[in-house]
N, C-alpha and C positions, 0 to 999 in steps of 0.2 A: 910936425908939418904935414906928414902923410895922413894922419888922422883927420886933420882939418880938411884936407882935400877930399878924403873919402866921404865925409859928411856932406860936403858940397856936391859931390858926384851923385849921391843918393837922391838929391832933389831933382835931378834931370829926368825928363820923360823920354819915351821912345822917339817922339818927334824931335826933341832937342838933340838927341844923339844922332839921328838921321841928318839933321841940319849941319851938325859938326862934320859928318862924313862928306856931305856935299861941298862944304867950304874947303875941306882938305883936297877934294877932287879938283875944284876950280883953282886952288892955289898951286896944285901940281901942274895944271895946264899952263899957268902963268910962268912957272919955273922952266918948263920944257920949251915954251916959246922964247924965253930969254936965253936959254942955252940949248940950241938945236942939236948939238953934238950928243946930248943925252939920248936922242932917238936912235943912235947907233949901237946902244948896248944890246948884247945878245939876249934873246928871249929866255934862254936857260938861266942866265944870271938873274934876270928879273923874276923868274919863277922861284928861284932859290931864295931871293930876298923877300918875296911875298910869303913864302912858307916860313922863313925865319922870323918874320914879324908876326905871323899868325899862330905860331905854336903855343905860346903861353895863354893867350885869350881862349883859344880852342880847348886847351887842356882844362882850364878853369871852368869853362862852360859845360863841357861834355863829360869829363872824367872825374875831376875832383869833387868830393861830396862835402 
């Protein structure tokens, strides 16, 4: 299953990946507008979650050869 997904992913261009990022951004806005209590989360927790999600892609891009 993962091999099939990897072959599909290789067909995406930089523009396609950028459009996916924007769609996730706008979906996040919809979720936050639906659940306004999410805005009360502390910035430190949000920064920690951001780093936790970014570690693997950043490692693969910058460090792993």
